[in-house]
C-alpha positions in Angstrom: -0.1 0.0 0.0 3.1 2.2 0.8 4.2 2.0 -2.5 0.8 3.0 -4.2 0.9 6.0 -2.3 4.6 6.4 -3.0 3.3 6.4 -6.8 0.4 8.4 -6.3 2.8 10.9 -4.8 5.5 11.0 -7.4 2.5 11.3 -10.3 1.2 14.1 -9.0 4.7 15.7 -8.1 5.2 15.3 -11.7 1.8 16.9 -12.5 2.8 19.9 -10.2 5.8 20.3 -12.0 4.6 20.3 -15.5 1.5 22.9 -14.4 4.6 25.1 -13.1 6.2 25.1 -16.0 3.0 26.0 -18.0 1.9 28.5 -15.8 5.5 30.1 -16.0 5.6 29.9 -19.6 2.2 31.6 -20.2 3.7 34.2 -17.7 6.9 34.4 -19.9 4.4 35.0 -22.7 2.3 37.8 -21.2 5.4 39.7 -20.1 7.2 39.7 -23.4 4.0 40.6 -25.3 3.4 43.6 -23.2 7.1 44.4 -23.8 7.0 44.0 -27.6 3.9 46.2 -27.6 5.7 49.3 -25.3 9.0 49.1 -27.5 7.1 50.9 -30.4 9.5 53.2 -31.5 8.8 56.2 -33.9 9.5 55.2 -37.5 12.2 57.3 -39.4 11.3 58.1 -42.7 14.9 57.6 -43.7 14.8 54.2 -42.8 11.4 53.2 -44.4 13.1 54.8 -47.9 15.7 52.4 -47.3 13.8 49.4 -46.5 12.0 49.2 -49.9 15.4 48.2 -51.4 16.7 45.9 -48.9 16.1 42.3 -50.3 15.2 40.6 -46.8 14.8 37.1 -48.3 19.3 37.3 -48.1 19.2 38.6 -44.8 16.7 35.6 -43.7 19.2 32.8 -45.8 22.2 34.6 -44.3 20.9 34.1 -40.6 20.5 30.7 -41.2 24.0 29.9 -41.8 26.1 29.3 -38.9 29.0 31.7 -37.7 31.4 29.7 -39.5 29.7 29.7 -42.7 28.9 33.2 -43.0 32.7 33.6 -42.4 33.5 31.3 -45.2 30.8 32.9 -47.8 32.8 36.4 -46.9 35.9 34.7 -47.6 35.3 33.1 -51.0 33.8 36.6 -51.9 37.1 38.4 -51.1 38.9 35.5 -53.0 36.6 36.5 -56.0 37.4 40.4 -55.4 40.6 40.0 -55.4 40.6 37.5 -58.3 38.7 40.2 -60.4 41.5 42.7 -59.3 44.4 40.5 -60.8 42.4 40.0 -63.9 43.9 41.1 -66.9 42.4 44.3 -68.7 41.2 44.4 -72.2 42.0 47.2 -73.9 39.5 49.7 -75.1 39.3 50.0 -79.1 38.3 53.5 -79.6 
């Protein structure tokens, strides 16, 4: 009988822990929602003008990469730029 009581206590305790996690998560979500709602900054017309010319899909794609992968892409771009600088020039026909 004692073992059954211990199991019931354990199950109840586990339920209590899960319930507390849900309460904490709910409180956290409410807090972050309130913080996000109060953080609205005034919009700058200059920034808004530049936003339309930025390809956000490239930003999202870059942010999906790890830091190492981003550095590797940057180094590849630098190697390409160096190859262009060292490429022979074609004389212009006048």
